[in-house]
C-alpha positions as CSV (number, residue, x, y, z in Angstrom):
1,M,0.0,0.0,0.0
2,K,1.2,3.5,-0.9
3,K,1.6,6.1,1.8
4,V,-0.2,9.4,0.9
5,R,1.2,12.7,2.2
6,G,-0.6,16.0,2.7
7,F,-3.7,17.3,4.3
8,T,-7.2,15.9,4.0
9,L,-10.0,18.3,3.2
10,I,-11.4,18.0,6.8
11,E,-8.0,18.9,8.3
12,L,-7.8,21.9,6.0
13,M,-11.3,23.1,7.0
14,I,-10.4,22.8,10.7
15,A,-7.2,24.8,10.2
16,I,-9.0,27.6,8.4
17,T,-11.7,27.7,11.1
18,V,-9.1,28.0,13.8
19,L,-7.3,30.7,11.9
20,A,-10.6,32.7,11.4
21,V,-11.4,32.5,15.1
22,L,-7.9,33.7,16.0
23,L,-8.1,36.6,13.5
24,G,-11.5,37.5,14.8
25,I,-10.1,37.9,18.3
26,G,-6.8,39.5,17.4
27,V,-7.6,42.1,14.8
28,P,-9.6,44.4,17.1
29,S,-6.8,44.6,19.5
30,F,-4.3,45.4,16.7
31,R,-6.6,48.3,15.7
32,S,-6.5,49.6,19.3
33,I,-2.6,49.3,19.3
34,I,-2.5,51.3,16.0
35,Q,-4.8,54.0,17.4
36,N,-2.7,54.4,20.6
37,N,0.6,54.6,18.5
38,R,-0.9,57.2,16.2
39,A,-2.1,59.3,19.2
40,T,1.2,59.0,20.9
41,S,3.2,59.9,17.8
42,T,1.0,63.0,17.0
43,T,1.2,64.1,20.6
44,N,5.0,63.8,20.5
45,D,5.0,66.1,17.5
46,V,2.9,68.6,19.3
47,V,5.3,68.5,22.4
48,A,8.3,68.8,20.1
49,A,6.8,72.0,18.7
50,F,6.5,73.6,22.1
51,Q,10.0,72.5,23.1
52,V,11.4,74.0,19.9
53,A,9.5,77.2,20.5
54,R,10.8,77.6,24.1
55,S,14.4,76.9,23.2
56,E,14.2,79.2,20.2
57,A,12.8,82.0,22.4
58,L,15.7,81.6,24.8
59,K,18.2,81.4,22.0
60,R,16.9,84.3,19.9
61,R,15.9,86.4,22.8
62,Q,12.6,87.2,21.3
63,N,9.0,86.0,21.4
64,V,8.3,82.7,19.6
65,T,4.8,81.4,19.0
66,V,3.4,77.9,18.5
67,C,0.1,78.2,16.6
68,R,-2.3,76.7,14.0
69,R,-0.7,77.2,10.6
70,N,-2.4,78.7,7.6
71,A,-3.0,76.7,4.4
72,T,0.4,77.6,2.9
73,G,2.3,77.1,6.2
74,T,3.8,80.6,6.1
75,A,1.9,82.3,9.0
76,C,-0.3,81.7,12.0
77,E,-4.1,81.5,11.7
78,N,-6.6,81.9,14.5
79,G,-8.7,78.9,15.2
80,T,-8.9,76.0,17.7
81,N,-8.8,73.3,15.0
82,W,-5.1,72.4,14.7
83,A,-5.7,69.3,12.6
84,P,-4.5,71.0,9.4
85,G,-1.1,71.4,11.1
86,W,0.8,73.8,13.3
87,M,4.0,75.8,13.3
88,V,6.6,77.6,15.3
89,I,7.2,81.2,14.2
90,A,9.4,84.0,15.4
91,G,9.0,87.6,14.2
92,G,6.9,86.6,11.2
93,T,9.5,84.0,10.1
94,P,8.5,80.3,10.3
95,I,11.1,78.2,12.2
96,Q,9.4,74.8,11.8
97,V,6.1,73.7,10.2
98,W,4.2,70.5,10.8
99,G,1.6,69.3,8.3
100,A,-1.7,67.5,8.9
101,P,-1.1,64.1,10.6
102,Q,-2.2,60.9,8.9
103,G,-5.4,59.3,10.1
104,N,-7.5,62.5,10.2
105,P,-7.2,63.2,14.0
106,A,-9.2,65.9,15.9
107,I,-6.6,68.2,17.3
108,T,-7.9,71.1,19.4
109,G,-5.6,73.9,20.6
110,P,-5.6,77.5,21.9
111,N,-7.2,79.9,19.4
112,A,-4.3,82.3,19.1
113,G,-1.6,79.8,19.9
114,V,1.0,80.0,22.7
115,T,3.8,82.5,22.8
116,Y,7.1,82.0,24.7
117,T,9.0,85.0,25.9
118,P,12.8,85.3,25.9
119,T,12.8,84.1,29.5
120,G,11.2,80.8,28.6
121,L,7.8,81.7,30.2
122,T,4.6,81.9,28.2
123,T,2.3,84.9,27.9
124,L,-0.6,82.7,29.1
125,V,-2.6,83.9,32.1
126,A,-4.0,80.4,32.8
127,Q,-3.1,76.9,31.7
128,A,-3.8,76.0,28.0
129,S,-4.1,72.6,26.4
130,V,-3.9,70.8,23.1
131,T,-6.0,67.6,22.7
132,V,-5.4,64.8,20.2
133,A,-8.0,62.2,19.4
134,F,-8.4,59.9,16.3
135,P,-11.6,58.7,14.8
136,G,-13.0,55.7,16.6
137,C,-11.3,56.8,19.8
138,T,-12.3,54.6,22.7
139,G,-11.4,54.5,26.4
140,D,-8.3,56.6,27.3
141,Q,-6.9,56.9,23.8
142,Q,-7.2,60.7,23.7
143,R,-4.0,62.6,24.7
144,T,-3.9,66.1,26.3
145,V,-0.8,68.3,26.4
146,S,-1.2,70.9,29.1
147,I,0.9,74.1,28.9
148,A,1.4,76.0,32.1
149,P,2.1,79.8,32.2
150,T,5.6,78.9,33.3
151,G,6.1,77.0,30.0
152,R,6.1,73.6,31.6
153,L,4.4,70.8,29.6
154,N,2.5,67.8,30.9
155,T,1.1,65.0,28.7
156,T,-1.8,62.8,29.9
157,R,-4.0,60.1,28.6
158,T,-7.6,61.2,28.9
159,N,-11.0,59.6,28.1
160,C,-12.4,60.1,24.6
161,P,-15.3,62.4,24.2
């Protein structure tokens, strides 16, 4: 009698069923991991902008502002929707510009931006914040960057709206 090698149709069907169950359990958790990574990455970009602004204000000995960018990325534009991008600007000259992040996040920041003085402090009277949330945000996947009048930054995970 000849020995046959390979899978039978029943073994193949069982393997496909097990794979489908595992994917059904695993894919939603991957989506959550991707959302968290995107939120963290975008928040890190926002924090970097504030750090650049503070160090440039100290270095240049002049006011430096972090604000929502206009469509061309050449000037600040008032508005709390920072999703189109943001920038660091000093004396009308852009220092660094960030474009819109991938994934269409909702980014809300101060209407007129945040200005650092040559001493490293801000012109804020009270604490301001920038929030980052991606579509389908669940649980504590939203990030909030708080900016104190002293210029100190604090990043926290907050519950989605």
